[in-house]
N, C-alpha and C positions, 0 to 999 in steps of 0.2 A: 373699524375705527370711525367714530362720528366725525362729521364735517368740522365741528368746533374744535375737537381734539387735534385733528389733522392740521387745521389752520394754525393753531397755537404752536404745534411742533415745527411746522414749516416756517413760521415766522422766526423762531429762534435758530433754525438750522440753515436757512437759505437767505441770500446767496453766500453769506459768510457766517459761520457759527458765532453766536453771541450777539450782544446788542451795543457794545461799546468798542471804540478803537482809540489809539493814541495819535494825536496830530502834532505836527511841528509848528512852532510859533516863531521861528527865526529862519532866515535864508540859509540854505545848505548847498547852493549851486556851485560854489567855487572852492578852491583849495584854501583860500583865506577864510571863507565861512566856516569850513570844517576845522581849521586850526583855532578859530575863536570858540567854536562849539565844544571842542574837546581839547586835546593837547596841542600846543602849550597854553592856549588862552584861558582854559578853564581854571588854571592855577590861581588866577587873580581873584575871582570870587571865592575860591576855597580859602585863600588867605584872609579875605575880608570877613568871612563867616567865622573863621577860627578866632579872629580878633574880637568880633562882636556877634554872638549868635543871632541877634535880631536882624542882621544883614541877610539871613536866609530868606526873609520875606521880600527883600529887595532884589536878590539875584537868582532866586529859584521860584518855582510855582507853588511853594508851600502855602502862601497866603490865600490861594483860591483852590485848595485841594482838601477834600474830605475823604476819610476812610470809612467805608461801610462794612462793618465787622459783625460776624455772627458765628455761633457754634452749631447752628442748625437744630437747636433743641426745641424750637417752637415755630416751625415754618408755616406761615399763614395759618390756615385751619387744618393743616395736614399733620401736625405733631412733630415728634423728634425723629427726623429722618437723616440726621447727620450733617456735618459741615458742607461736604461737597454738594449734596442735594440742594442746599440753600443758595448756591451760586447764581442760578437764574434770577432769584428774587433780589439778591444783592446787586447784580447787574441792572436789574430793573429800577432799583432805587437810584442808581447812578444816572440812568436815563432821565429820571424825574428831576434830579438835582441840576443836570445840564439844561434840560428843556425849559424849566420854569425859573431858574435863578442864575444860570450861567456858571454854575460851580462844577469844576472838574472833580472826579472821584475815582477811587480804586476800591475794588471789593477784596476783602480779606476773610477767608474762611478758616477758622481756628479749630484744630482737632485737639481739644484740651481734655485731660482726664478729670479735671476738677475746676471749680470756679477760681481757685487761687492760681492754677496753672494758666487759665485764660487771662486773668488779671496780669500776671507776670509777663506773659507773652506780649500783650498789647502795650503795657507800660514801657517795655524796653524799646519798642519801635515807634512810640507815639510822636516823637519829635519830627518824624517824617512829614506830618500833615498839619494843616491849619485847624482841623477839627475832626472829631470822631462821632459817627452815627452808629450806635449799637442797634442791632436789629434781630428779631426772632430768637430771643433768648428766654427760656422759660422762667416763670416765677417759682419760688422766691429767689432763686439764684441771681436773677437779673438785678435785683435791688442791691445786693452785696457787690456785684461786679461794677455797676454804674458808680456807686458811692466811692468805692476804692479807687477807681480810675479818675474820678473827679478830683480826689485828694492828691493823687500821685502825678497827674498830668497838668501842664500849664497851658492847655488848650481846651476849648469847649468839648465836653463829652455829653452826649444826649441820647437817651434810649427812647427812640421815637414811638415804639409800641406803648410806652407809658405816657410820655408827655405830649407827643403830637396828638394822640387821640384825646387826651384831656383838654388841650387848648382849644381844639375845634369843637368838642362837645360843650365845654363851658361857654364859649362864645355863642353858640346856638341856643344854649339853655337860658342865658340872660335875656336874649331877645324873645324867646318863646314865653318866658314867664311874664315879661312886660305885656305881650299881646294878650296873655291869659288874665291880665289884671292882678298878677301876684308878684311877690318879691322874694328874692333868694334868701333873705335872712329869716323869713318865716315859713318857707316852703317845706313840706314834709316830703322827703326823698327816699325812694326805695331803689337800691342798686342790686340787681341780680347778677352775680359774678363777683369774685374776689381775687382775680388775678392782677397782673401788672397794670393793665389799662384801667381796670375798675378802681384799684387803690389810688392810682395817680389822679383819676378823675375826681374822686371824693376829696383828696387832699387839695386839689386846685380849686374845687368849689368852696372849700372852707377858706382858702386864701382870698377868694373873691367875695366872701360875705355869708356863706351858708353856716349854720350852726351844726356842729358835729352831733349834738343830741337829737337833731331832726333827721338824721340819716340812719336808715336801717339797711345793712348789707347782708346778703345771703350768699353762701357758698353751696357746695353739693350736699352738705349736711343740714342746711337750713339757715335760720337767722343766726348771725354772729352776735351772741349775747354774752353778758359778763359772767354767766355761769359756766361757760364752756372752758374745758381744760386742754383742748387740742389745737389751740390757735398759735400760729407763728407770730412774731413780733409785729408784722405788718398788718395782719388781720386784726390783732388785738387792739390796734389804735382805734378801730371802729366798733369795738364791742360795747353794747349799750345795755342798760338795765331795762329789761322788757320781758313780758310773758309771751310775746309773739315768737312763734317757732317756724312758721311756714310762710311761703309767699302769699297764700290766701289770707293769712292773718295780717301780714305787714301791709298789703296793698289797700286794705280797707281805709278809705278816706285820704289816701296819699295824693299829693299834688303832682308828683313827678315819679316816673319809672325810667330807670336807665338800665338797659340790658346789655351786658358784655359777657355773655354766658354761652348759650346754645340755641339752636332753632326750635321754635314751637313751644317754648317753656312758659309763655304767657298766653292766656286764652281770653275769649270774650267775657267770660264771667269775672275774671280778674279786673279787666278794664272798666267794667260796669260798676265796680265797687269803688273806683277812684273818685276824688272830689270833682266838682264842676270844672270844666275847661282843663282836663288833664293834659299833661305834657308827657309824651312817650317817646323815648329815644331807644329804639330796638336795633342795636348796632351789629349784632352777629350777621356775618356776610358769608355766602349770598342769601341764606335763608334766615330771616330775623326771628327774634323771640315771638313776635306776633306779626302777621302779614298786615300791611297798611289797609288793605280792603276790609279785612276782618275787624280791625280796630275802628275804622270809620263807620262801619255798619253798626257796631255795638255802641259807639260813642261819637255821634256826629260832631261834637264839640272838641274832639281831640286835636292837639297840635302834635304832629308826628314827624319824626326823623328816623332814617335808617342809614345803613352803610351802602345802599344800592344807588346806582346812577340812574335807574329807570323810574324813580319816584322823587318827589320834591324833597328838599332838605337832606342832601347826602352829607353824612359825617365822613369826610375824606381827609386823611392826613396830609395830602398834597397841598391843602390850603395852608399848612403850617410849616413843616420842616424845611422846605427849600428856602423860604424867606426868613425863617428864624436863623438858619445858618448864614444866610447872606448878610443879615444885619450884624451877627456876631463876628463874622470874618472881616467885615468892612471897618470895624473899630478894633480889631485884633483883641477880642475879648478873651479872658483867661478861662471863662466858664459861662454857661447859660444858667442864670440864677432865677429865683422866683419872680423878681421884679421884671425880668425880660419875658418870662412866660405870661405874666399878667398883662404886660403891655401888648403882647401878641393877641391875647384874648380880646382886649378892648378894641384893637385895630380891626379885627375880624367882625366883631359885634357892630362897630360903627359903620363899617363899609357896607354891610347888608342894609343899612337904613338909607343909603344914598340911591339916587336914580340909577337904573341899570343901563349900561352902555349898549348901543345898537349891535355891536359885534357879539355880545353875549346873547342877546335875543336871537340873533341870526343863528348862532351855534346851537341853540336849543330849539330852533324853529318855533318860536313863540312871538306873539304880537306884543305882549307886555309881561313884565315881572316887576313886582313892587313889594316892599316890606310888608309882611303879613304872615298868616299861618302857613302858607306854602312857599315862603321865601324868608327864612330866618338866618341863613348862612350863605355867604357868597359862593359862586360857582368856581370850579377850578380854572375855567378859561378866562376869568376876569383879570385882565392885564394889570389892573390897579393894585392887585395883591403884592406885586413885586416891590412897589414903592411903599405902600401903606404899612405892611407888616414889617418889612425890612427896616424902614426908618424908625418905627416905633421901638423895635427891639434894639437897634443901634443906640437910640437916645436913652433907653432904659439902662443899657450897659454903661454908657458914659455917666449917667446920673447916679448909678449905684456903685461906681468905682471899680468895675471889673474891666474897663476898656483901657487899652494901651495906646490908642490913637484917638484923636478928636472926632467929633461927628463929621462924616464925610462931606467934602465940598462938592462932590459930583452928585449928591442927592438934590432933587428927587430923581428916581430911576423911572425911565419910560419903557426901556427894553433891556434884555439881558446884555446887550452890547455896552450899555451904560456902566456896567460894573467895572470896566477897565478904565473909566474916566478919571479916577482919582489916584 
């Protein structure tokens, strides 16, 4: 057993198995405390919630509780290993919710024989939580599942593999294109990969100003073009009229490459064919479509992002989902809509242009960091994310009419403790 494998297993097993526990928020030292916590005192909030279901947010933890739910069909890069095998990942997601946004969570692993069975199971228990984070569900089933649950549930439902990746990618992309002297509305974009994250990224790029005709998407069979008859409805949205059939064809003269596919699928020859100041987001993790060192040697003018923490410009979902849910929960949003996603994009984009705090420099052991080719996306340890992204999402929810509460009086947020101020 390697040292790294042993360390990972020991971390999850010792001293107590798992990464999360339940904590008490009320005193329980006396008989009176216990009578208030349970019988007979608990009957009073039960009556109030029966009278008005909205009182569940007042008398229970529902308003700060998210379910992290998976069927284990697409666990990280490991594939379909089943619901139970996904539990460490779902617990890990809960750790990030709590650590970065003060949100409580519970992980739910669903052994469902079909997408409809998964939908029915989750829909029946959805009232338990303030929001639902879907995770590690394979495409194309994930699209059907998310859409059905959005329609059936009166709380935010968010498939982070799709939209979290898209939000962080598009934020970095807008900054990278500006540094490259280009604009999103005219950029030629090549996307290698046609799964959940890739399709969500392209849809959000279009929402932010890209032209669908300028996007060429490739799956395992090559370019997704209008002549293909094997496309599902989600891939078909990005079928274009073109005689391009391979990555080598599509990459010629492209301004942008986005990789959400597999390791080593882009080479130095491909990147040399791109337009001046190419933008390359090679996001497969841990081994990207092209290694940053290979990319920079082939094209010194490249602006590069990956999913790795040991290179600049990490595309990391933790920049998005904790704060997106924080904002949605704080205004009791019924859903996370396109306006809220775009607001998160611009909050991340704008934050990267501001001076970097000393604590971030210290965490990365750097003397300086500033907006430029090696800093187009904020870092996960930037404490300003909690306020900037959450507040932008909350305001967008209010403005777009999906909020059931006004913009919070306890904003701006400085620490996770501030979330209980309102």
